[in-house]
Jmol script that loads the backbone (N, CA, C; Angstrom):
load data "model"
ATOM      1  N   MET A   1     -61.652 -54.614   9.278  1.00  0.00           N
ATOM      2  CA  MET A   1     -61.102 -53.833   8.172  1.00  0.00           C
ATOM      3  C   MET A   1     -61.477 -52.357   8.306  1.00  0.00           C
ATOM      4  N   TRP A   2     -62.800 -52.063   8.410  1.00  0.00           N
ATOM      5  CA  TRP A   2     -63.226 -50.668   8.463  1.00  0.00           C
ATOM      6  C   TRP A   2     -62.693 -49.985   9.722  1.00  0.00           C
ATOM      7  N   GLU A   3     -62.728 -50.680  10.834  1.00  0.00           N
ATOM      8  CA  GLU A   3     -62.219 -50.096  12.088  1.00  0.00           C
ATOM      9  C   GLU A   3     -60.732 -49.773  11.979  1.00  0.00           C
ATOM     10  N   GLU A   4     -59.976 -50.636  11.291  1.00  0.00           N
ATOM     11  CA  GLU A   4     -58.547 -50.379  11.087  1.00  0.00           C
ATOM     12  C   GLU A   4     -58.352 -49.151  10.200  1.00  0.00           C
ATOM     13  N   GLN A   5     -59.182 -49.019   9.178  1.00  0.00           N
ATOM     14  CA  GLN A   5     -59.099 -47.862   8.295  1.00  0.00           C
ATOM     15  C   GLN A   5     -59.471 -46.581   9.031  1.00  0.00           C
ATOM     16  N   LEU A   6     -60.459 -46.664   9.911  1.00  0.00           N
ATOM     17  CA  LEU A   6     -60.847 -45.503  10.714  1.00  0.00           C
ATOM     18  C   LEU A   6     -59.675 -45.063  11.587  1.00  0.00           C
ATOM     19  N   LYS A   7     -59.013 -46.012  12.213  1.00  0.00           N
ATOM     20  CA  LYS A   7     -57.854 -45.702  13.056  1.00  0.00           C
ATOM     21  C   LYS A   7     -56.753 -45.057  12.205  1.00  0.00           C
ATOM     22  N   PHE A   8     -56.513 -45.610  11.032  1.00  0.00           N
ATOM     23  CA  PHE A   8     -55.492 -45.074  10.126  1.00  0.00           C
ATOM     24  C   PHE A   8     -55.845 -43.647   9.703  1.00  0.00           C
ATOM     25  N   TYR A   9     -57.097 -43.437   9.310  1.00  0.00           N
ATOM     26  CA  TYR A   9     -57.577 -42.111   8.906  1.00  0.00           C
ATOM     27  C   TYR A   9     -57.387 -41.118  10.053  1.00  0.00           C
ATOM     28  N   ASP A  10     -57.778 -41.533  11.258  1.00  0.00           N
ATOM     29  CA  ASP A  10     -57.622 -40.658  12.419  1.00  0.00           C
ATOM     30  C   ASP A  10     -56.157 -40.314  12.682  1.00  0.00           C
ATOM     31  N   GLU A  11     -55.255 -41.257  12.454  1.00  0.00           N
ATOM     32  CA  GLU A  11     -53.828 -40.986  12.641  1.00  0.00           C
ATOM     33  C   GLU A  11     -53.351 -39.899  11.680  1.00  0.00           C
ATOM     34  N   ILE A  12     -53.861 -39.941  10.451  1.00  0.00           N
ATOM     35  CA  ILE A  12     -53.473 -38.910   9.482  1.00  0.00           C
ATOM     36  C   ILE A  12     -54.039 -37.555   9.907  1.00  0.00           C
ATOM     37  N   VAL A  13     -55.322 -37.535  10.272  1.00  0.00           N
ATOM     38  CA  VAL A  13     -55.953 -36.278  10.711  1.00  0.00           C
ATOM     39  C   VAL A  13     -55.220 -35.716  11.926  1.00  0.00           C
ATOM     40  N   ASP A  14     -54.795 -36.593  12.829  1.00  0.00           N
ATOM     41  CA  ASP A  14     -54.077 -36.138  14.028  1.00  0.00           C
ATOM     42  C   ASP A  14     -52.762 -35.438  13.690  1.00  0.00           C
ATOM     43  N   MET A  15     -52.234 -35.678  12.504  1.00  0.00           N
ATOM     44  CA  MET A  15     -50.995 -35.024  12.064  1.00  0.00           C
ATOM     45  C   MET A  15     -51.264 -33.628  11.501  1.00  0.00           C
ATOM     46  N   CYS A  16     -52.522 -33.239  11.467  1.00  0.00           N
ATOM     47  CA  CYS A  16     -52.942 -31.973  10.864  1.00  0.00           C
ATOM     48  C   CYS A  16     -53.629 -31.108  11.927  1.00  0.00           C
ATOM     49  N   PRO A  17     -52.907 -30.221  12.586  1.00  0.00           N
ATOM     50  CA  PRO A  17     -53.460 -29.472  13.713  1.00  0.00           C
ATOM     51  C   PRO A  17     -54.530 -28.433  13.359  1.00  0.00           C
ATOM     52  N   ASP A  18     -54.706 -28.102  12.082  1.00  0.00           N
ATOM     53  CA  ASP A  18     -55.658 -27.053  11.706  1.00  0.00           C
ATOM     54  C   ASP A  18     -57.102 -27.525  11.588  1.00  0.00           C
ATOM     55  N   PHE A  19     -57.334 -28.829  11.659  1.00  0.00           N
ATOM     56  CA  PHE A  19     -58.699 -29.344  11.539  1.00  0.00           C
ATOM     57  C   PHE A  19     -58.822 -30.664  12.288  1.00  0.00           C
ATOM     58  N   GLU A  20     -60.061 -31.128  12.428  1.00  0.00           N
ATOM     59  CA  GLU A  20     -60.307 -32.373  13.146  1.00  0.00           C
ATOM     60  C   GLU A  20     -61.313 -33.227  12.385  1.00  0.00           C
ATOM     61  N   ARG A  21     -61.312 -34.505  12.727  1.00  0.00           N
ATOM     62  CA  ARG A  21     -62.232 -35.448  12.113  1.00  0.00           C
ATOM     63  C   ARG A  21     -63.630 -35.227  12.665  1.00  0.00           C
ATOM     64  N   LYS A  22     -64.631 -35.386  11.804  1.00  0.00           N
ATOM     65  CA  LYS A  22     -66.023 -35.246  12.196  1.00  0.00           C
ATOM     66  C   LYS A  22     -66.786 -36.494  11.786  1.00  0.00           C
ATOM     67  N   GLY A  23     -67.987 -36.621  12.324  1.00  0.00           N
ATOM     68  CA  GLY A  23     -68.862 -37.718  11.942  1.00  0.00           C
ATOM     69  C   GLY A  23     -68.709 -38.949  12.809  1.00  0.00           C
ATOM     70  N   LYS A  24     -69.794 -39.730  12.869  1.00  0.00           N
ATOM     71  CA  LYS A  24     -69.786 -40.988  13.611  1.00  0.00           C
ATOM     72  C   LYS A  24     -69.936 -42.174  12.673  1.00  0.00           C
ATOM     73  N   SER A  25     -70.876 -42.099  11.744  1.00  0.00           N
ATOM     74  CA  SER A  25     -71.011 -43.180  10.770  1.00  0.00           C
ATOM     75  C   SER A  25     -70.450 -42.748   9.416  1.00  0.00           C
ATOM     76  N   MET A  26     -70.609 -41.487   9.084  1.00  0.00           N
ATOM     77  CA  MET A  26     -69.975 -40.926   7.886  1.00  0.00           C
ATOM     78  C   MET A  26     -68.790 -40.095   8.381  1.00  0.00           C
ATOM     79  N   ILE A  27     -67.602 -40.558   8.073  1.00  0.00           N
ATOM     80  CA  ILE A  27     -66.377 -39.967   8.610  1.00  0.00           C
ATOM     81  C   ILE A  27     -65.820 -38.964   7.597  1.00  0.00           C
ATOM     82  N   TYR A  28     -65.517 -37.741   8.070  1.00  0.00           N
ATOM     83  CA  TYR A  28     -65.053 -36.700   7.157  1.00  0.00           C
ATOM     84  C   TYR A  28     -64.329 -35.599   7.905  1.00  0.00           C
ATOM     85  N   THR A  29     -63.718 -34.716   7.121  1.00  0.00           N
ATOM     86  CA  THR A  29     -63.215 -33.446   7.624  1.00  0.00           C
ATOM     87  C   THR A  29     -63.898 -32.361   6.801  1.00  0.00           C
ATOM     88  N   SER A  30     -64.071 -31.191   7.401  1.00  0.00           N
ATOM     89  CA  SER A  30     -64.699 -30.093   6.662  1.00  0.00           C
ATOM     90  C   SER A  30     -64.170 -28.753   7.153  1.00  0.00           C
ATOM     91  N   SER A  31     -64.278 -27.784   6.255  1.00  0.00           N
ATOM     92  CA  SER A  31     -63.904 -26.409   6.563  1.00  0.00           C
ATOM     93  C   SER A  31     -64.587 -25.502   5.559  1.00  0.00           C
ATOM     94  N   ASN A  32     -64.945 -24.307   5.975  1.00  0.00           N
ATOM     95  CA  ASN A  32     -65.512 -23.310   5.081  1.00  0.00           C
ATOM     96  C   ASN A  32     -66.831 -23.795   4.464  1.00  0.00           C
ATOM     97  N   GLY A  33     -67.487 -24.772   5.119  1.00  0.00           N
ATOM     98  CA  GLY A  33     -68.743 -25.315   4.618  1.00  0.00           C
ATOM     99  C   GLY A  33     -68.581 -26.460   3.630  1.00  0.00           C
ATOM    100  N   TYR A  34     -67.363 -26.926   3.417  1.00  0.00           N
ATOM    101  CA  TYR A  34     -67.082 -27.988   2.447  1.00  0.00           C
ATOM    102  C   TYR A  34     -66.392 -29.170   3.121  1.00  0.00           C
ATOM    103  N   MET A  35     -66.844 -30.381   2.803  1.00  0.00           N
ATOM    104  CA  MET A  35     -66.087 -31.563   3.196  1.00  0.00           C
ATOM    105  C   MET A  35     -64.852 -31.613   2.301  1.00  0.00           C
ATOM    106  N   PHE A  36     -63.736 -32.078   2.861  1.00  0.00           N
ATOM    107  CA  PHE A  36     -62.545 -32.145   2.016  1.00  0.00           C
ATOM    108  C   PHE A  36     -61.783 -33.454   2.101  1.00  0.00           C
ATOM    109  N   THR A  37     -62.047 -34.290   3.076  1.00  0.00           N
ATOM    110  CA  THR A  37     -61.577 -35.676   3.067  1.00  0.00           C
ATOM    111  C   THR A  37     -62.720 -36.532   3.577  1.00  0.00           C
ATOM    112  N   LEU A  38     -62.747 -37.771   3.107  1.00  0.00           N
ATOM    113  CA  LEU A  38     -63.802 -38.703   3.491  1.00  0.00           C
ATOM    114  C   LEU A  38     -63.234 -40.097   3.687  1.00  0.00           C
ATOM    115  N   LEU A  39     -63.867 -40.849   4.560  1.00  0.00           N
ATOM    116  CA  LEU A  39     -63.622 -42.280   4.694  1.00  0.00           C
ATOM    117  C   LEU A  39     -64.961 -42.944   4.418  1.00  0.00           C
ATOM    118  N   ASN A  40     -65.077 -43.660   3.299  1.00  0.00           N
ATOM    119  CA  ASN A  40     -66.371 -44.253   2.953  1.00  0.00           C
ATOM    120  C   ASN A  40     -66.593 -45.584   3.655  1.00  0.00           C
ATOM    121  N   LYS A  41     -67.770 -46.167   3.454  1.00  0.00           N
ATOM    122  CA  LYS A  41     -68.119 -47.407   4.152  1.00  0.00           C
ATOM    123  C   LYS A  41     -67.262 -48.585   3.699  1.00  0.00           C
ATOM    124  N   ALA A  42     -66.604 -48.458   2.538  1.00  0.00           N
ATOM    125  CA  ALA A  42     -65.691 -49.496   2.064  1.00  0.00           C
ATOM    126  C   ALA A  42     -64.291 -49.336   2.664  1.00  0.00           C
ATOM    127  N   GLY A  43     -64.096 -48.272   3.472  1.00  0.00           N
ATOM    128  CA  GLY A  43     -62.793 -48.032   4.086  1.00  0.00           C
ATOM    129  C   GLY A  43     -61.822 -47.317   3.174  1.00  0.00           C
ATOM    130  N   GLU A  44     -62.334 -46.709   2.105  1.00  0.00           N
ATOM    131  CA  GLU A  44     -61.481 -45.989   1.165  1.00  0.00           C
ATOM    132  C   GLU A  44     -61.418 -44.515   1.537  1.00  0.00           C
ATOM    133  N   ILE A  45     -60.245 -43.932   1.337  1.00  0.00           N
ATOM    134  CA  ILE A  45     -60.034 -42.530   1.665  1.00  0.00           C
ATOM    135  C   ILE A  45     -60.093 -41.698   0.393  1.00  0.00           C
ATOM    136  N   GLY A  46     -60.850 -40.614   0.460  1.00  0.00           N
ATOM    137  CA  GLY A  46     -60.924 -39.669  -0.641  1.00  0.00           C
ATOM    138  C   GLY A  46     -60.468 -38.297  -0.187  1.00  0.00           C
ATOM    139  N   VAL A  47     -59.793 -37.593  -1.082  1.00  0.00           N
ATOM    140  CA  VAL A  47     -59.291 -36.257  -0.790  1.00  0.00           C
ATOM    141  C   VAL A  47     -59.753 -35.309  -1.895  1.00  0.00           C
ATOM    142  N   ARG A  48     -60.296 -34.179  -1.487  1.00  0.00           N
ATOM    143  CA  ARG A  48     -60.771 -33.168  -2.444  1.00  0.00           C
ATOM    144  C   ARG A  48     -59.622 -32.240  -2.793  1.00  0.00           C
ATOM    145  N   LEU A  49     -59.364 -32.088  -4.096  1.00  0.00           N
ATOM    146  CA  LEU A  49     -58.255 -31.265  -4.563  1.00  0.00           C
ATOM    147  C   LEU A  49     -58.710 -30.360  -5.704  1.00  0.00           C
ATOM    148  N   SER A  50     -57.932 -29.329  -5.965  1.00  0.00           N
ATOM    149  CA  SER A  50     -58.191 -28.464  -7.119  1.00  0.00           C
ATOM    150  C   SER A  50     -58.055 -29.299  -8.390  1.00  0.00           C
ATOM    151  N   LYS A  51     -58.589 -28.799  -9.486  1.00  0.00           N
ATOM    152  CA  LYS A  51     -58.513 -29.524 -10.771  1.00  0.00           C
ATOM    153  C   LYS A  51     -57.063 -29.853 -11.133  1.00  0.00           C
ATOM    154  N   GLU A  52     -56.176 -28.888 -10.976  1.00  0.00           N
ATOM    155  CA  GLU A  52     -54.770 -29.104 -11.321  1.00  0.00           C
ATOM    156  C   GLU A  52     -54.139 -30.169 -10.418  1.00  0.00           C
ATOM    157  N   SER A  53     -54.421 -30.070  -9.137  1.00  0.00           N
ATOM    158  CA  SER A  53     -53.851 -31.028  -8.190  1.00  0.00           C
ATOM    159  C   SER A  53     -54.444 -32.418  -8.377  1.00  0.00           C
ATOM    160  N   GLN A  54     -55.727 -32.492  -8.734  1.00  0.00           N
ATOM    161  CA  GLN A  54     -56.344 -33.799  -9.017  1.00  0.00           C
ATOM    162  C   GLN A  54     -55.602 -34.489 -10.156  1.00  0.00           C
ATOM    163  N   LYS A  55     -55.395 -33.741 -11.225  1.00  0.00           N
ATOM    164  CA  LYS A  55     -54.728 -34.294 -12.403  1.00  0.00           C
ATOM    165  C   LYS A  55     -53.326 -34.788 -12.040  1.00  0.00           C
ATOM    166  N   ALA A  56     -52.582 -33.970 -11.335  1.00  0.00           N
ATOM    167  CA  ALA A  56     -51.227 -34.340 -10.941  1.00  0.00           C
ATOM    168  C   ALA A  56     -51.229 -35.556 -10.012  1.00  0.00           C
ATOM    169  N   PHE A  57     -52.153 -35.587  -9.061  1.00  0.00           N
ATOM    170  CA  PHE A  57     -52.251 -36.697  -8.115  1.00  0.00           C
ATOM    171  C   PHE A  57     -52.561 -37.996  -8.856  1.00  0.00           C
ATOM    172  N   LYS A  58     -53.538 -37.937  -9.771  1.00  0.00           N
ATOM    173  CA  LYS A  58     -53.923 -39.135 -10.521  1.00  0.00           C
ATOM    174  C   LYS A  58     -52.754 -39.665 -11.345  1.00  0.00           C
ATOM    175  N   GLU A  59     -52.033 -38.771 -11.994  1.00  0.00           N
ATOM    176  CA  GLU A  59     -50.905 -39.189 -12.821  1.00  0.00           C
ATOM    177  C   GLU A  59     -49.744 -39.715 -11.979  1.00  0.00           C
ATOM    178  N   LYS A  60     -49.416 -39.014 -10.930  1.00  0.00           N
ATOM    179  CA  LYS A  60     -48.263 -39.385 -10.099  1.00  0.00           C
ATOM    180  C   LYS A  60     -48.490 -40.685  -9.335  1.00  0.00           C
ATOM    181  N   HIS A  61     -49.739 -40.894  -8.855  1.00  0.00           N
ATOM    182  CA  HIS A  61     -50.000 -42.032  -7.970  1.00  0.00           C
ATOM    183  C   HIS A  61     -50.899 -43.098  -8.590  1.00  0.00           C
ATOM    184  N   ASP A  62     -51.142 -42.987  -9.905  1.00  0.00           N
ATOM    185  CA  ASP A  62     -52.003 -43.942 -10.609  1.00  0.00           C
ATOM    186  C   ASP A  62     -53.345 -44.081  -9.872  1.00  0.00           C
ATOM    187  N   ALA A  63     -53.945 -42.951  -9.574  1.00  0.00           N
ATOM    188  CA  ALA A  63     -55.189 -42.891  -8.802  1.00  0.00           C
ATOM    189  C   ALA A  63     -56.382 -42.664  -9.728  1.00  0.00           C
ATOM    190  N   THR A  64     -57.567 -42.849  -9.164  1.00  0.00           N
ATOM    191  CA  THR A  64     -58.808 -42.697  -9.928  1.00  0.00           C
ATOM    192  C   THR A  64     -59.773 -41.789  -9.167  1.00  0.00           C
ATOM    193  N   ILE A  65     -60.988 -41.705  -9.702  1.00  0.00           N
ATOM    194  CA  ILE A  65     -62.045 -40.942  -9.042  1.00  0.00           C
ATOM    195  C   ILE A  65     -62.422 -41.623  -7.733  1.00  0.00           C
ATOM    196  N   TYR A  66     -63.091 -40.889  -6.877  1.00  0.00           N
ATOM    197  CA  TYR A  66     -63.504 -41.403  -5.575  1.00  0.00           C
ATOM    198  C   TYR A  66     -65.022 -41.506  -5.525  1.00  0.00           C
ATOM    199  N   LYS A  67     -65.489 -42.645  -5.023  1.00  0.00           N
ATOM    200  CA  LYS A  67     -66.922 -42.851  -4.845  1.00  0.00           C
ATOM    201  C   LYS A  67     -67.218 -43.072  -3.374  1.00  0.00           C
ATOM    202  N   SER A  68     -68.319 -42.512  -2.929  1.00  0.00           N
ATOM    203  CA  SER A  68     -68.778 -42.721  -1.563  1.00  0.00           C
ATOM    204  C   SER A  68     -70.272 -43.012  -1.621  1.00  0.00           C
ATOM    205  N   TYR A  69     -70.669 -44.103  -1.022  1.00  0.00           N
ATOM    206  CA  TYR A  69     -72.072 -44.518  -1.015  1.00  0.00           C
ATOM    207  C   TYR A  69     -72.642 -44.575  -2.431  1.00  0.00           C
ATOM    208  N   GLY A  70     -71.825 -45.065  -3.380  1.00  0.00           N
ATOM    209  CA  GLY A  70     -72.255 -45.261  -4.757  1.00  0.00           C
ATOM    210  C   GLY A  70     -72.204 -44.029  -5.644  1.00  0.00           C
ATOM    211  N   ALA A  71     -71.910 -42.882  -5.078  1.00  0.00           N
ATOM    212  CA  ALA A  71     -71.891 -41.640  -5.861  1.00  0.00           C
ATOM    213  C   ALA A  71     -70.458 -41.192  -6.119  1.00  0.00           C
ATOM    214  N   VAL A  72     -70.207 -40.717  -7.332  1.00  0.00           N
ATOM    215  CA  VAL A  72     -68.902 -40.130  -7.649  1.00  0.00           C
ATOM    216  C   VAL A  72     -68.817 -38.787  -6.935  1.00  0.00           C
ATOM    217  N   MET A  73     -67.776 -38.607  -6.174  1.00  0.00           N
ATOM    218  CA  MET A  73     -67.593 -37.378  -5.412  1.00  0.00           C
ATOM    219  C   MET A  73     -66.788 -36.385  -6.251  1.00  0.00           C
ATOM    220  N   LYS A  74     -67.453 -35.293  -6.605  1.00  0.00           N
ATOM    221  CA  LYS A  74     -66.835 -34.262  -7.442  1.00  0.00           C
ATOM    222  C   LYS A  74     -65.592 -33.682  -6.756  1.00  0.00           C
ATOM    223  N   ASP A  75     -64.533 -33.571  -7.520  1.00  0.00           N
ATOM    224  CA  ASP A  75     -63.257 -32.983  -7.093  1.00  0.00           C
ATOM    225  C   ASP A  75     -62.442 -33.886  -6.153  1.00  0.00           C
ATOM    226  N   TYR A  76     -62.890 -35.110  -5.919  1.00  0.00           N
ATOM    227  CA  TYR A  76     -62.168 -36.023  -5.031  1.00  0.00           C
ATOM    228  C   TYR A  76     -61.353 -37.030  -5.829  1.00  0.00           C
ATOM    229  N   VAL A  77     -60.250 -37.449  -5.246  1.00  0.00           N
ATOM    230  CA  VAL A  77     -59.450 -38.548  -5.781  1.00  0.00           C
ATOM    231  C   VAL A  77     -59.416 -39.658  -4.732  1.00  0.00           C
ATOM    232  N   LEU A  78     -59.333 -40.885  -5.223  1.00  0.00           N
ATOM    233  CA  LEU A  78     -59.204 -42.044  -4.350  1.00  0.00           C
ATOM    234  C   LEU A  78     -57.739 -42.202  -3.976  1.00  0.00           C
ATOM    235  N   VAL A  79     -57.454 -42.277  -2.691  1.00  0.00           N
ATOM    236  CA  VAL A  79     -56.078 -42.491  -2.239  1.00  0.00           C
ATOM    237  C   VAL A  79     -55.745 -43.973  -2.443  1.00  0.00           C
ATOM    238  N   PRO A  80     -54.790 -44.277  -3.325  1.00  0.00           N
ATOM    239  CA  PRO A  80     -54.431 -45.681  -3.550  1.00  0.00           C
ATOM    240  C   PRO A  80     -53.750 -46.283  -2.323  1.00  0.00           C
ATOM    241  N   GLU A  81     -53.970 -47.569  -2.128  1.00  0.00           N
ATOM    242  CA  GLU A  81     -53.415 -48.241  -0.954  1.00  0.00           C
ATOM    243  C   GLU A  81     -51.895 -48.178  -0.877  1.00  0.00           C
ATOM    244  N   HIS A  82     -51.220 -48.087  -2.027  1.00  0.00           N
ATOM    245  CA  HIS A  82     -49.746 -48.051  -1.975  1.00  0.00           C
ATOM    246  C   HIS A  82     -49.227 -46.774  -1.303  1.00  0.00           C
ATOM    247  N   LEU A  83     -50.092 -45.775  -1.115  1.00  0.00           N
ATOM    248  CA  LEU A  83     -49.670 -44.559  -0.404  1.00  0.00           C
ATOM    249  C   LEU A  83     -49.855 -44.678   1.110  1.00  0.00           C
ATOM    250  N   TYR A  84     -50.512 -45.726   1.554  1.00  0.00           N
ATOM    251  CA  TYR A  84     -50.780 -45.886   2.985  1.00  0.00           C
ATOM    252  C   TYR A  84     -49.508 -46.049   3.808  1.00  0.00           C
ATOM    253  N   ASN A  85     -48.398 -46.371   3.155  1.00  0.00           N
ATOM    254  CA  ASN A  85     -47.131 -46.533   3.861  1.00  0.00           C
ATOM    255  C   ASN A  85     -46.452 -45.206   4.173  1.00  0.00           C
ATOM    256  N   ASP A  86     -47.017 -44.108   3.673  1.00  0.00           N
ATOM    257  CA  ASP A  86     -46.394 -42.799   3.866  1.00  0.00           C
ATOM    258  C   ASP A  86     -47.408 -41.820   4.478  1.00  0.00           C
ATOM    259  N   LYS A  87     -47.578 -41.931   5.780  1.00  0.00           N
ATOM    260  CA  LYS A  87     -48.563 -41.079   6.471  1.00  0.00           C
ATOM    261  C   LYS A  87     -48.229 -39.595   6.339  1.00  0.00           C
ATOM    262  N   ALA A  88     -46.957 -39.261   6.335  1.00  0.00           N
ATOM    263  CA  ALA A  88     -46.567 -37.850   6.205  1.00  0.00           C
ATOM    264  C   ALA A  88     -47.008 -37.301   4.850  1.00  0.00           C
ATOM    265  N   LEU A  89     -46.848 -38.086   3.799  1.00  0.00           N
ATOM    266  CA  LEU A  89     -47.287 -37.652   2.474  1.00  0.00           C
ATOM    267  C   LEU A  89     -48.809 -37.489   2.450  1.00  0.00           C
ATOM    268  N   LEU A  90     -49.524 -38.447   3.023  1.00  0.00           N
ATOM    269  CA  LEU A  90     -50.981 -38.346   3.068  1.00  0.00           C
ATOM    270  C   LEU A  90     -51.417 -37.125   3.867  1.00  0.00           C
ATOM    271  N   ALA A  91     -50.760 -36.867   4.975  1.00  0.00           N
ATOM    272  CA  ALA A  91     -51.086 -35.679   5.768  1.00  0.00           C
ATOM    273  C   ALA A  91     -50.857 -34.412   4.951  1.00  0.00           C
ATOM    274  N   SER A  92     -49.828 -34.411   4.104  1.00  0.00           N
ATOM    275  CA  SER A  92     -49.586 -33.227   3.267  1.00  0.00           C
ATOM    276  C   SER A  92     -50.722 -33.038   2.265  1.00  0.00           C
ATOM    277  N   TYR A  93     -51.278 -34.126   1.747  1.00  0.00           N
ATOM    278  CA  TYR A  93     -52.429 -34.002   0.841  1.00  0.00           C
ATOM    279  C   TYR A  93     -53.678 -33.553   1.599  1.00  0.00           C
ATOM    280  N   PHE A  94     -53.867 -34.027   2.822  1.00  0.00           N
ATOM    281  CA  PHE A  94     -54.996 -33.561   3.637  1.00  0.00           C
ATOM    282  C   PHE A  94     -54.875 -32.053   3.870  1.00  0.00           C
ATOM    283  N   LYS A  95     -53.657 -31.594   4.168  1.00  0.00           N
ATOM    284  CA  LYS A  95     -53.432 -30.164   4.401  1.00  0.00           C
ATOM    285  C   LYS A  95     -53.653 -29.359   3.130  1.00  0.00           C
ATOM    286  N   GLU A  96     -53.203 -29.891   1.999  1.00  0.00           N
ATOM    287  CA  GLU A  96     -53.431 -29.216   0.722  1.00  0.00           C
ATOM    288  C   GLU A  96     -54.930 -29.101   0.446  1.00  0.00           C
ATOM    289  N   SER A  97     -55.664 -30.150   0.750  1.00  0.00           N
ATOM    290  CA  SER A  97     -57.111 -30.151   0.549  1.00  0.00           C
ATOM    291  C   SER A  97     -57.790 -29.111   1.438  1.00  0.00           C
ATOM    292  N   PHE A  98     -57.343 -29.028   2.680  1.00  0.00           N
ATOM    293  CA  PHE A  98     -57.863 -28.029   3.618  1.00  0.00           C
ATOM    294  C   PHE A  98     -57.641 -26.620   3.067  1.00  0.00           C
ATOM    295  N   LYS A  99     -56.436 -26.361   2.575  1.00  0.00           N
ATOM    296  CA  LYS A  99     -56.139 -25.043   2.002  1.00  0.00           C
ATOM    297  C   LYS A  99     -57.010 -24.769   0.783  1.00  0.00           C
ATOM    298  N   TYR A 100     -57.207 -25.789  -0.046  1.00  0.00           N
ATOM    299  CA  TYR A 100     -58.014 -25.619  -1.257  1.00  0.00           C
ATOM    300  C   TYR A 100     -59.452 -25.220  -0.917  1.00  0.00           C
ATOM    301  N   VAL A 101     -60.116 -25.944  -0.017  1.00  0.00           N
ATOM    302  CA  VAL A 101     -61.525 -25.612   0.265  1.00  0.00           C
ATOM    303  C   VAL A 101     -61.660 -24.251   0.923  1.00  0.00           C
ATOM    304  N   ASN A 102     -60.604 -23.797   1.552  1.00  0.00           N
ATOM    305  CA  ASN A 102     -60.667 -22.462   2.158  1.00  0.00           C
ATOM    306  C   ASN A 102     -60.466 -21.335   1.144  1.00  0.00           C
ATOM    307  N   THR A 103     -60.166 -21.709  -0.118  1.00  0.00           N
ATOM    308  CA  THR A 103     -60.119 -20.703  -1.181  1.00  0.00           C
ATOM    309  C   THR A 103     -61.474 -20.566  -1.870  1.00  0.00           C
ATOM    310  N   LEU A 104     -62.381 -21.511  -1.593  1.00  0.00           N
ATOM    311  CA  LEU A 104     -63.712 -21.490  -2.211  1.00  0.00           C
ATOM    312  C   LEU A 104     -64.636 -20.521  -1.466  1.00  0.00           C
ATOM    313  N   LYS A 105     -65.634 -20.050  -2.179  1.00  0.00           N
ATOM    314  CA  LYS A 105     -66.621 -19.154  -1.563  1.00  0.00           C
ATOM    315  C   LYS A 105     -67.325 -19.921  -0.431  1.00  0.00           C
ATOM    316  N   PRO A 106     -67.362 -19.342   0.790  1.00  0.00           N
ATOM    317  CA  PRO A 106     -67.979 -20.046   1.916  1.00  0.00           C
ATOM    318  C   PRO A 106     -69.434 -20.428   1.634  1.00  0.00           C
ATOM    319  N   LYS A 107     -69.826 -21.580   2.146  1.00  0.00           N
ATOM    320  CA  LYS A 107     -71.223 -22.019   1.993  1.00  0.00           C
ATOM    321  C   LYS A 107     -72.065 -21.447   3.110  1.00  0.00           C
TER     322      LYS A 107
END
end "model"
wireframe off; spacefill off
backbone 0.3
color backbone group
């Protein structure tokens, strides 16, 4: 299960030429000193979005907060499984997340 999710996550990241996947046991993408997508140990994908985009994403896709290693991840939404059929849409959210963290003050 987790290995399949890792492969799926990597396929989405591969559709995004501006960044690459990082990590060996904790899988993530980062830019500007901020992680912006994660694959947790349960195989769930989280995407960091602006407050406005989080609200819209949750309403449009019936999504919830994202937890990784038992902690609620601030500014992240859980990607619902029903979106897994649309890799292009997921890649667009990954790209939106990348743009968002690059508007934040660098760490």
